[in-house]
DSSP file (Angstrom, degrees, kcal/mol; ACC not computed):
  #  RESIDUE AA STRUCTURE BP1 BP2  ACC     N-H-->O    O-->H-N    N-H-->O    O-->H-N    TCO  KAPPA ALPHA  PHI   PSI    X-CA   Y-CA   Z-CA
    1    1 A M    >         0   0    0      0, 0.0     3,-1.5     0, 0.0     4,-0.3   0.000 360.0 360.0 360.0 -26.4  100.7   42.4   34.8
    2    2 A N  G >   +     0   0    0      1,-0.3     3,-1.6     2,-0.2     4,-0.4   0.862 360.0  62.8 -59.9 -36.0   99.7   45.1   37.3
    3    3 A A  G 3  S+     0   0    0      1,-0.3    -1,-0.3     2,-0.1     3,-0.2   0.690 101.1  54.4 -63.7 -18.7   96.4   45.7   35.5
    4    4 A M  G X  S+     0   0    0     -3,-1.5     3,-0.5     1,-0.2    -1,-0.3   0.463  80.9  89.4 -96.8  -1.9   95.4   42.2   36.3
    5    5 A K  T <  S+     0   0    0     -3,-1.6     2,-0.3     1,-0.3    -1,-0.2   0.892 104.6  14.9 -68.3 -40.2   95.8   42.3   40.0
    6    6 A N  T 3  S+     0   0    0     -4,-0.4     2,-0.4    -3,-0.2    -1,-0.3  -0.713  88.9 137.3-134.8  83.7   92.3   43.5   40.9
    7    7 A R    <   -     0   0    0     -3,-0.5     2,-0.4    -2,-0.3    74,-0.2  -0.992  27.1-171.8-136.1 131.2   90.1   43.0   37.9
    8    8 A V  E     -A   80   0A   0     72,-2.6    72,-2.3    -2,-0.4     2,-0.4  -0.973   4.5-173.8-125.8 136.1   86.5   41.7   37.7
    9    9 A Q  E     +A   79   0A   0     -2,-0.4     2,-0.3    70,-0.2    70,-0.2  -0.999  15.7 171.1-126.3 125.6   84.4   40.9   34.6
   10   10 A L  E     -A   78   0A   0     68,-2.3    68,-2.6    -2,-0.4     2,-0.4  -0.973  22.4-163.5-136.6 148.9   80.7   39.9   35.1
   11   11 A I  E     +A   77   0A   0     -2,-0.3     2,-0.3    66,-0.2    66,-0.2  -0.993  40.1 120.4-129.8 126.0   77.7   39.3   32.9
   12   12 A G  E     -A   76   0A   0     64,-2.2    64,-2.9    -2,-0.4     2,-0.4  -0.941  56.0 -85.9-166.4-177.1   74.4   39.3   34.6
   13   13 A H  E     -AB  75  35A   0     22,-1.8    22,-2.6    -2,-0.3    62,-0.2  -0.872  40.5-110.7-110.5 140.7   70.9   40.8   35.0
   14   14 A L  E     - B   0  34A   0     60,-2.2    59,-2.3    -2,-0.4    20,-0.2  -0.479  17.5-155.8 -68.9 133.9   70.0   43.8   37.1
   15   15 A G  S    S-     0   0    0     18,-2.1     2,-0.3     1,-0.2    -1,-0.1   0.744  74.6  -7.7 -84.3 -22.8   67.8   42.9   40.1
   16   16 A K  S    S-     0   0    0     17,-0.5    17,-0.3    55,-0.0    -1,-0.2  -0.965  93.4 -66.5-160.0 167.8   66.3   46.4   40.3
   17   17 A D        -     0   0    0     -2,-0.3    54,-0.1     1,-0.1    50,-0.1  -0.320  63.3 -97.1 -60.6 145.0   66.6   49.8   38.9
   18   18 A P        -     0   0    0      0, 0.0     2,-0.6     0, 0.0    14,-0.2  -0.297  28.4-133.1 -63.2 145.4   69.8   51.6   39.7
   19   19 A E  E     -C   31   0A   0     12,-3.0    12,-2.5    -3,-0.1     2,-0.4  -0.908  27.7-168.8 -98.1 121.9   69.8   54.0   42.6
   20   20 A V  E     +C   30   0A   0     -2,-0.6     2,-0.3    10,-0.2    10,-0.2  -0.939   7.5 178.8-117.0 132.3   71.6   57.2   41.5
   21   21 A R  E     -C   29   0A   0      8,-2.8     8,-2.7    -2,-0.4     2,-0.5  -0.959  27.8-126.2-131.0 150.6   72.6   60.1   43.8
   22   22 A A  E     -C   28   0A   0     -2,-0.3     6,-0.2     6,-0.2     2,-0.2  -0.836  29.2-144.1 -90.5 130.6   74.4   63.4   43.3
   23   23 A I    >   -     0   0    0      4,-3.5     3,-2.7    -2,-0.5     6,-0.0  -0.507  30.8 -94.9 -92.1 165.0   77.4   63.8   45.6
   24   24 A D  T 3  S+     0   0    0      1,-0.3    -1,-0.1    -2,-0.2    -2,-0.0   0.794 123.0  53.7 -49.4 -38.5   78.4   67.1   47.2
   25   25 A N  T 3  S-     0   0    0      1,-0.1    -1,-0.3     2,-0.0     3,-0.1   0.380 122.6-100.8 -83.7   4.5   80.9   67.9   44.5
   26   26 A G  S <  S+     0   0    0     -3,-2.7    -2,-0.1     1,-0.4    -1,-0.1   0.227  83.1 128.3  96.2 -13.5   78.4   67.5   41.7
   27   27 A N        -     0   0    0     -5,-0.1    -4,-3.5     1,-0.1    -1,-0.4  -0.333  54.4-127.9 -68.6 156.9   79.6   64.0   40.7
   28   28 A K  E     -C   22   0A   0     -6,-0.2    32,-1.8    -3,-0.1     2,-0.4  -0.804  15.4-160.9-107.1 153.0   77.0   61.2   40.5
   29   29 A M  E     -CD  21  59A   0     -8,-2.7    -8,-2.8    -2,-0.3     2,-0.4  -1.000   5.3-163.1-130.9 132.8   77.1   57.8   42.1
   30   30 A A  E     -CD  20  58A   0     28,-2.8    28,-2.6    -2,-0.4     2,-0.4  -0.949   3.6-170.4-117.5 138.4   75.0   54.8   40.9
   31   31 A R  E     +CD  19  57A   0    -12,-2.5   -12,-3.0    -2,-0.4     2,-0.3  -0.996  19.5 144.5-128.6 133.6   74.4   51.7   43.0
   32   32 A F  E     - D   0  56A   0     24,-2.1    24,-3.2    -2,-0.4     2,-0.4  -0.967  35.6-126.2-157.5 167.6   72.8   48.5   41.6
   33   33 A T  E     - D   0  55A   0    -17,-0.3   -18,-2.1    -2,-0.3   -17,-0.5  -0.938  16.7-163.7-120.6 146.2   72.9   44.7   41.9
   34   34 A I  E     -BD  14  54A   0     20,-1.9    20,-2.2    -2,-0.4     2,-0.5  -0.975  11.7-140.2-127.7 148.4   73.3   42.1   39.3
   35   35 A A  E     -BD  13  53A   0    -22,-2.6   -22,-1.8    -2,-0.4     2,-0.4  -0.880  12.8-164.6-105.8 131.9   72.6   38.4   39.4
   36   36 A T  E     - D   0  52A   0     16,-2.6    16,-2.7    -2,-0.5     2,-0.4  -0.944   9.4-153.3-113.8 139.7   75.0   35.9   37.7
   37   37 A N  E     - D   0  51A   0     -2,-0.4     2,-0.5    14,-0.2    14,-0.2  -0.920  11.1-172.0-116.8 137.4   73.9   32.3   37.1
   38   38 A E  E     - D   0  50A   0     12,-2.3    12,-3.3    -2,-0.4     2,-0.4  -0.995  10.5-159.5-125.8 127.4   75.9   29.2   36.8
   39   39 A T  E     + D   0  49A   0     -2,-0.5     2,-0.3    10,-0.2    10,-0.2  -0.893  21.6 151.2-111.5 136.2   74.3   26.0   35.7
   40   40 A Y  E     - D   0  48A   0      8,-2.6     8,-3.7    -2,-0.4     2,-0.5  -0.933  43.1-106.0-149.5 170.3   75.7   22.5   36.3
   41   41 A Q  E     - D   0  47A   0     -2,-0.3     6,-0.2     6,-0.2    -2,-0.0  -0.899  32.7-144.6-105.1 132.4   74.6   18.9   36.8
   42   42 A N    >   -     0   0    0      4,-2.5     3,-1.9    -2,-0.5    -1,-0.0  -0.113  41.5 -80.1 -82.3-172.2   74.8   17.5   40.4
   43   43 A N  T 3  S+     0   0    0      1,-0.3    -1,-0.1     2,-0.1    -2,-0.0   0.757 130.3  54.5 -63.0 -26.4   75.7   13.9   41.3
   44   44 A K  T 3  S-     0   0    0      2,-0.1    -1,-0.3     1,-0.0     3,-0.1   0.433 119.2-107.8 -85.5  -0.8   72.1   12.7   40.5
   45   45 A G  S <  S+     0   0    0     -3,-1.9     2,-0.2     1,-0.3    -2,-0.1   0.554  72.1 144.6  83.1   8.3   72.2   14.2   37.0
   46   46 A E        -     0   0    0      1,-0.1    -4,-2.5    -5,-0.0     2,-0.5  -0.572  54.8-115.3 -79.9 142.7   69.9   17.0   37.9
   47   47 A K  E     -D   41   0A   0     -2,-0.2     2,-0.4    -6,-0.2    -6,-0.2  -0.648  36.6-173.2 -76.7 125.3   70.3   20.4   36.5
   48   48 A V  E     -D   40   0A   0     -8,-3.7    -8,-2.6    -2,-0.5     2,-0.5  -0.978  12.5-156.8-125.8 134.2   71.1   23.0   39.2
   49   49 A T  E     -D   39   0A   0     -2,-0.4     2,-0.6   -10,-0.2   -10,-0.2  -0.938   5.6-161.0-109.7 124.4   71.3   26.7   38.8
   50   50 A D  E     -D   38   0A   0    -12,-3.3   -12,-2.3    -2,-0.5     2,-0.5  -0.925   8.0-161.7-104.2 120.1   73.4   28.7   41.3
   51   51 A T  E     -D   37   0A   0     -2,-0.6     2,-0.4   -14,-0.2   -14,-0.2  -0.882   5.1-170.0-106.6 131.1   72.7   32.4   41.4
   52   52 A Q  E     -D   36   0A   0    -16,-2.7   -16,-2.6    -2,-0.5     2,-0.4  -0.963  11.9-145.5-119.4 136.1   75.1   34.9   42.9
   53   53 A W  E     -D   35   0A   0     -2,-0.4     2,-0.4   -18,-0.2   -18,-0.2  -0.859  13.8-164.7-103.7 138.1   74.2   38.5   43.6
   54   54 A H  E     -D   34   0A   0    -20,-2.2   -20,-1.9    -2,-0.4     2,-0.5  -0.976  16.0-135.7-125.1 130.3   76.9   41.2   43.3
   55   55 A N  E     -D   33   0A   0     43,-0.5    45,-2.7    -2,-0.4     2,-0.4  -0.755  27.8-167.1 -84.7 131.0   76.7   44.8   44.6
   56   56 A V  E     -De  32 100A   0    -24,-3.2   -24,-2.1    -2,-0.5     2,-0.4  -0.930  10.5-171.3-123.3 141.1   77.9   47.3   41.9
   57   57 A V  E     -De  31 101A   0     43,-2.7    45,-2.2    -2,-0.4     2,-0.4  -0.997   1.5-171.9-131.3 139.9   78.9   51.0   42.2
   58   58 A A  E     -D   30   0A   0    -28,-2.6   -28,-2.8    -2,-0.4     2,-0.3  -0.974   7.0-159.6-128.7 147.1   79.6   53.4   39.4
   59   59 A W  E >>  -D   29   0A   0     43,-0.5     3,-1.2    -2,-0.4     4,-0.8  -0.844  48.2 -16.9-122.3 156.4   81.0   56.9   39.7
   60   60 A G  H 3> S-     0   0    0    -32,-1.8     4,-1.7    -2,-0.3     3,-0.2  -0.196 126.6  -0.2  59.9-132.5   81.1   60.1   37.6
   61   61 A K  H 3> S+     0   0    0      1,-0.2     4,-2.0     2,-0.2    -1,-0.3   0.832 132.9  57.5 -61.5 -35.5   80.4   59.7   33.8
   62   62 A T  H <> S+     0   0    0     -3,-1.2     4,-2.2     1,-0.2    -1,-0.2   0.900 106.4  49.4 -63.2 -41.1   79.9   56.0   34.2
   63   63 A A  H  X S+     0   0    0     -4,-0.8     4,-2.3   -35,-0.3    -2,-0.2   0.876 107.9  54.5 -64.1 -37.5   77.1   56.6   36.8
   64   64 A E  H  X S+     0   0    0     -4,-1.7     4,-1.5     2,-0.2    -1,-0.2   0.885 109.8  46.6 -63.8 -38.4   75.5   59.1   34.4
   65   65 A L  H  X S+     0   0    0     -4,-2.0     4,-2.7     2,-0.2     5,-0.3   0.893 109.8  53.9 -69.5 -39.4   75.4   56.4   31.7
   66   66 A V  H  X S+     0   0    0     -4,-2.2     4,-2.4     1,-0.2    -2,-0.2   0.926 107.8  50.8 -55.8 -48.3   74.1   53.9   34.1
   67   67 A E  H  < S+     0   0    0     -4,-2.3    -1,-0.2     1,-0.2    -2,-0.2   0.856 116.2  40.2 -58.4 -40.4   71.3   56.2   35.0
   68   68 A K  H  < S+     0   0    0     -4,-1.5    -1,-0.2    -5,-0.1    -2,-0.2   0.835 127.8  26.9 -79.3 -34.2   70.4   56.8   31.4
   69   69 A L  H  < S+     0   0    0     -4,-2.7     2,-0.3    -5,-0.1    -3,-0.2   0.728 101.2  75.0-107.1 -24.0   70.7   53.2   30.0
   70   70 A L     <  +     0   0    0     -4,-2.4     2,-0.3    -5,-0.3     6,-0.0  -0.717  44.7 156.1-105.3 142.4   70.2   50.6   32.7
   71   71 A Q    >   -     0   0    0     -2,-0.3     3,-2.3   -54,-0.1   -57,-0.3  -0.969  52.1 -57.6-151.9 167.7   67.0   49.3   34.4
   72   72 A K  T 3  S+     0   0    0     -2,-0.3   -57,-0.2     1,-0.3   -55,-0.1  -0.097 120.1  18.5 -50.3 135.1   65.7   46.3   36.2
   73   73 A G  T 3  S+     0   0    0    -59,-2.3    -1,-0.3     1,-0.3   -58,-0.1   0.107  88.5 134.6  92.4 -22.0   66.0   43.0   34.1
   74   74 A H    <   -     0   0    0     -3,-2.3   -60,-2.2   -61,-0.1     2,-0.4  -0.302  54.2-130.6 -63.1 142.9   68.6   44.4   31.7
   75   75 A E  E     +A   13   0A   0    -62,-0.2    33,-2.7    -3,-0.1    34,-1.5  -0.805  34.1 177.6 -93.3 137.4   71.5   42.1   30.9
   76   76 A V  E     -AF  12 107A   0    -64,-2.9   -64,-2.2    -2,-0.4     2,-0.4  -0.992  27.3-147.8-141.9 144.2   74.8   43.9   31.2
   77   77 A A  E     +AF  11 106A   0     29,-2.7    29,-3.1    -2,-0.3     2,-0.3  -0.937  31.3 177.4-105.4 135.1   78.5   43.0   30.9
   78   78 A L  E     -AF  10 105A   0    -68,-2.6   -68,-2.3    -2,-0.4     2,-0.4  -0.973  21.1-158.1-141.9 156.4   80.7   45.0   33.2
   79   79 A E  E     +AF   9 104A   0     25,-2.6    24,-2.7    -2,-0.3    25,-1.6  -0.985  35.4 110.5-130.6 141.4   84.3   45.4   34.2
   80   80 A G  E     -AF   8 102A   0    -72,-2.3   -72,-2.6    -2,-0.4     2,-0.3  -0.857  54.0 -78.0-172.2-150.0   85.8   46.9   37.3
   81   81 A K  E     - F   0 101A   0     20,-1.7    20,-3.1    -2,-0.3     2,-0.3  -0.948  36.0-108.1-136.5 159.2   87.6   46.1   40.6
   82   82 A L  E     - F   0 100A   0     -2,-0.3     2,-0.4    18,-0.2    18,-0.2  -0.641  32.1-174.1 -83.6 139.2   86.7   44.7   44.0
   83   83 A E  E     - F   0  99A   0     16,-2.4    16,-2.6    -2,-0.3     2,-0.4  -0.992   9.0-157.5-135.7 130.0   86.6   47.0   47.0
   84   84 A N  E     + F   0  98A   0     -2,-0.4     2,-0.3    14,-0.2    14,-0.2  -0.886  21.5 162.7-104.4 138.6   86.0   45.9   50.5
   85   85 A R  E     - F   0  97A   0     12,-2.3    12,-2.7    -2,-0.4     2,-0.3  -0.956  22.1-146.9-146.4 164.0   84.7   48.4   53.1
   86   86 A S  E     + F   0  96A   0     -2,-0.3     2,-0.3    10,-0.2    10,-0.2  -0.934  15.6 172.9-131.7 159.3   83.1   48.5   56.5
   87   87 A Y  E     - F   0  95A   0      8,-2.2     8,-3.6    -2,-0.3     2,-0.5  -0.960  33.0-110.9-154.2 165.5   80.6   50.7   58.2
   88   88 A T  E     - F   0  94A   0     -2,-0.3     6,-0.2     6,-0.2    -2,-0.0  -0.929  33.6-139.8-107.4 125.3   78.7   50.8   61.4
   89   89 A D    >   -     0   0    0      4,-2.8     3,-2.3    -2,-0.5    -1,-0.0  -0.096  34.1 -89.9 -75.6 177.9   74.9   50.3   61.1
   90   90 A K  T 3  S+     0   0    0      1,-0.3    -1,-0.1     2,-0.1    -2,-0.0   0.730 127.1  55.2 -63.6 -21.7   72.2   52.2   63.0
   91   91 A D  T 3  S-     0   0    0      2,-0.1    -1,-0.3     0, 0.0     3,-0.1   0.321 121.3-104.8 -93.0   9.1   72.3   49.5   65.8
   92   92 A G  S <  S+     0   0    0     -3,-2.3     2,-0.3     1,-0.3    -2,-0.1   0.549  75.2 140.1  81.6   6.2   76.1   50.0   66.4
   93   93 A Q        -     0   0    0      1,-0.0    -4,-2.8    -5,-0.0     2,-0.5  -0.659  54.1-124.7 -85.8 138.0   77.1   46.8   64.6
   94   94 A K  E     - F   0  88A   0     -2,-0.3     2,-0.3    -6,-0.2    -6,-0.2  -0.728  32.0-168.2 -81.8 127.1   80.1   46.8   62.4
   95   95 A R  E     - F   0  87A   0     -8,-3.6    -8,-2.2    -2,-0.5     2,-0.4  -0.886   9.6-152.2-117.8 146.9   79.2   45.6   58.9
   96   96 A Y  E     - F   0  86A   0     -2,-0.3     2,-0.3   -10,-0.2   -10,-0.2  -0.924  13.9-177.6-119.5 143.3   81.5   44.5   56.0
   97   97 A I  E     - F   0  85A   0    -12,-2.7   -12,-2.3    -2,-0.4     2,-0.4  -0.996  16.7-151.8-141.7 145.0   80.6   44.8   52.3
   98   98 A T  E     - F   0  84A   0     -2,-0.3   -43,-0.5   -14,-0.2     2,-0.3  -0.973  23.2-179.9-114.6 133.0   82.3   43.8   49.1
   99   99 A E  E     - F   0  83A   0    -16,-2.6   -16,-2.4    -2,-0.4     2,-0.6  -0.922  29.5-128.2-131.5 154.7   81.4   45.8   46.0
  100  100 A V  E     -eF  56  82A   0    -45,-2.7   -43,-2.7    -2,-0.3     2,-0.9  -0.928  20.3-154.2 -96.5 116.9   82.4   45.9   42.3
  101  101 A V  E     -eF  57  81A   0    -20,-3.1   -20,-1.7    -2,-0.6     2,-0.3  -0.844  19.8-147.5 -92.2 106.2   83.4   49.4   41.3
  102  102 A T  E     - F   0  80A   0    -45,-2.2   -43,-0.5    -2,-0.9   -22,-0.3  -0.533  26.3-179.2 -85.4 137.7   82.7   49.3   37.7
  103  103 A S  E    S+     0   0A   0    -24,-2.7     2,-0.3     1,-0.4   -23,-0.2   0.609  74.5   4.9-104.5 -18.9   84.8   51.4   35.2
  104  104 A E  E     - F   0  79A   0    -25,-1.6   -25,-2.6     2,-0.0    -1,-0.4  -0.973  61.7-173.6-162.1 154.6   82.9   50.4   32.1
  105  105 A F  E     - F   0  78A   0     -2,-0.3     2,-0.4   -27,-0.2   -27,-0.2  -0.955  13.6-146.6-145.6 161.4   79.8   48.4   31.1
  106  106 A L  E     - F   0  77A   0    -29,-3.1   -29,-2.7    -2,-0.3     2,-0.5  -0.981  21.0-131.6-134.2 121.9   78.0   47.2   27.9
  107  107 A L  E     - F   0  76A   0     -2,-0.4   -31,-0.2   -31,-0.2   -37,-0.0  -0.589  23.4-179.9 -70.9 120.6   74.3   46.8   27.7
  108  108 A L        +     0   0    0    -33,-2.7     2,-0.3    -2,-0.5   -32,-0.2   0.735  54.5  92.0 -94.5 -25.2   73.5   43.4   26.3
  109  109 A T  S    S-     0   0    0    -34,-1.5     2,-0.3     1,-0.1   -35,-0.1  -0.519  80.3-124.4 -70.5 131.6   69.7   43.8   26.3
  110  110 A K        -     0   0    0     -2,-0.3    -1,-0.1     1,-0.1    -2,-0.1  -0.587  23.0-122.4 -76.2 137.3   68.4   45.1   23.0
  111  111 A K        -     0   0    0     -2,-0.3    -1,-0.1     1,-0.1     2,-0.0  -0.555  33.7-100.4 -77.5 144.3   66.3   48.2   23.3
  112  112 A P              0   0    0      0, 0.0    -1,-0.1     0, 0.0     0, 0.0  -0.353 360.0 360.0 -64.9 143.7   62.8   48.0   21.9
  113  113 A A              0   0    0     -3,-0.1    -2,-0.0    -2,-0.0    -3,-0.0   0.503 360.0 360.0 -72.1 360.0   62.4   49.6   18.4
């Protein structure tokens, strides 16, 4: 049951190409966003699509695979955990962010032949 305490699974499309950086110790970090869509009918019977954007981070070997395989528009299934953090921006304001730290992903978009 412990493995289920902080677990996220998402399927969505990348909003832009991943940003990949090398960290001081030689590891890589990849950052990207994915959009998930939920469609439903409102009270008037109209079809409504609700889009949610999710910040995603990958580290190490996972980041290397993200760099090689993923690009804007690709559909991806991923699994990871939620992490909350805060930072101070250049104006001195404290900001809070929630990210999905992905441990694995599956490219759902077929590569062109």
